[in-house]
N, C-alpha and C positions, 0 to 999 in steps of 0.2 A: 316575701315571707308571710306577711300578715294576710295577704289574699289567699295563700295556699292553706293556711290554718283555718280561715273562715270557710273556705270551700270544703275542707275536710269535715268541719263541724256541721255544715249544712247537709253534706252527704250522709253523715251518720244519723242526723235527726230525720232525714228523709227515709232512711232504711229501717229505723226502729219499729214502726208499725208493721211492716212486712215480716220482720224477724219475730215479733210477738205473735203474729197470726200463724206463723209456720211452726208453732209449738207442738202440734200433733192433733189429738182429738179435740172435741169441742171445748169451749170455754166453760169453766165452772163458776158458779155464782159465789162471790166472796162471802165469808161468814157474816160480815157486818151487813151485807145487803139482805140477808135472810131474816134478820132480827125484826121483831115486831114489838111495838109499845103496848103494854097492858093498859086497857082503857077502863077497867072496872071502877077505879076511884077518881076518875077525871070528870070535870064538868066545865061548861062554858068554853072559853077560848082554848083552854088546855085540851079539852076533848076534841075540839076542831083540829088543833095542830097535831094531836096524836093520830086522829083518823087520816089526816092528810099525809102524814109520814108513813102510815101503814099502807095506804092505798096508792099513792103516787109520789115516790121519792124525788123525782125530778121537779115536780110542781112545788113540793115542799122546799127544795133548795132555792128555787126562783123566788118564792114568797119570802124566805129568810133573807135572801140577798137584797130584795127590795126594801124590806123592813129595816135592815141594817143601814141602808142608804138614807132612808127617810129619817131615822133616828140621828144619824150623823149630821145631816143638814139641819135638823131641828136644834141639835146641840150647838152647831156653829152659829146659827142665827141668834139663839138665846145668849150665847157668849158675847156676840157682837153687840146686842142690845144692852147687856149689863156693862160692858166696857164703855159704851157711849154714855150710859147713865152716870158713871163715875167720873167722866170727863177725859177719858183716854181717847187719843186719835186712832181710829180704825179705818184703814183704807187698803186698797190693793197695793201690793208691792210691785214696783216696776223693775223688771229684769233687763239688765243691759248686757248684751253679748259682745 
């Protein structure tokens, strides 16, 4: 029973892209994709980010993802240092299966 449900889910997921492409005429650009950021009052890194958003949305998404990862790692290491400084033990947790 479990295998048949899994097979059905895989079949549906495999067919979804073809069903979406069979919608008819060409694909329309979503409203959010057509929006542009006004750059008049921006300067510095805000201007750069706004220009990047307006010019290449995919590159903007990649840059945001990388920046979020770097910020997350920085916060993790900073927290680790603070916890070690106040005397708490910080180490990797061993998972036993």
